[in-house]
C-alpha positions as CSV (number, residue, x, y, z in Angstrom):
1,M,21.1,-4.6,-6.5
2,G,18.4,-4.4,-9.1
3,N,15.9,-1.7,-10.2
4,K,13.9,-0.2,-7.3
5,Q,10.9,1.7,-8.4
6,S,8.6,3.8,-6.2
7,W,4.9,3.3,-6.4
8,E,4.6,6.7,-8.1
9,S,6.4,5.3,-11.2
10,Y,3.5,2.9,-11.7
11,I,1.0,5.7,-12.3
12,K,0.6,8.4,-14.8
13,T,-1.5,11.6,-14.3
14,G,-5.1,12.0,-15.4
15,S,-7.3,9.0,-14.7
16,K,-9.7,7.7,-12.0
17,G,-7.5,4.6,-11.5
18,N,-4.6,6.8,-10.6
19,A,-6.6,8.5,-7.9
20,K,-7.4,5.1,-6.5
21,V,-3.8,4.1,-6.4
22,G,-2.9,7.4,-4.6
23,K,-5.7,6.8,-2.1
24,V,-4.6,3.2,-1.3
25,M,-1.0,4.2,-1.0
26,G,-2.0,7.0,1.4
27,E,-3.8,4.5,3.5
28,F,-0.7,2.3,3.5
29,K,1.5,5.2,4.7
30,K,-1.0,6.0,7.5
31,G,-1.1,2.4,8.5
32,K,-4.8,2.0,7.7
33,L,-4.6,-0.4,4.7
34,H,-6.2,-3.7,5.5
35,I,-5.7,-7.1,3.7
36,G,-9.0,-7.9,2.0
37,K,-11.9,-8.1,4.5
38,S,-9.7,-9.1,7.4
39,K,-8.5,-6.7,10.1
40,K,-4.8,-7.4,9.4
41,I,-2.9,-4.4,8.4
42,V,-0.6,-4.4,5.4
43,K,3.1,-4.0,6.4
44,N,4.9,-4.8,3.2
45,K,5.2,-2.0,0.6
46,K,5.2,-4.4,-2.4
47,Q,1.9,-5.9,-1.1
48,A,0.4,-2.4,-0.8
49,I,1.4,-1.7,-4.4
50,A,-0.2,-4.9,-5.6
51,I,-3.4,-4.1,-3.8
52,A,-3.4,-0.6,-5.2
53,L,-2.9,-1.7,-8.8
54,S,-5.5,-4.5,-8.4
55,E,-8.1,-2.1,-7.1
56,A,-7.4,0.4,-9.8
57,G,-7.7,-2.3,-12.5
58,K,-4.2,-1.7,-13.7
59,S,-2.7,-5.1,-12.8
60,K,-4.2,-6.8,-15.8
61,K,-2.0,-7.3,-18.9
62,K,-3.1,-5.2,-21.9
63,K,-3.8,-7.0,-25.2
64,S,-1.9,-5.5,-28.1
C-alpha cells in the first residue's frame, strides 16, 4: 500500500509557515481553496498539500 501521511505530519509547531499551512488546509476542508487566480476549487488533497507547502515556503529543498 505505501506510506500515507497526513498534512499534519509535514509541519512542526512554532513558525509562521506552519500557520500558513494550517490556514490553507482549513480552506481546503471548507471547500474554499482555489487554484491560483482561477475560480476553480481544489478537489485533490495532495494538490492542497502542495499549495500549502508552496505558500509557506517549505516546498524548497534545504541546502546542507
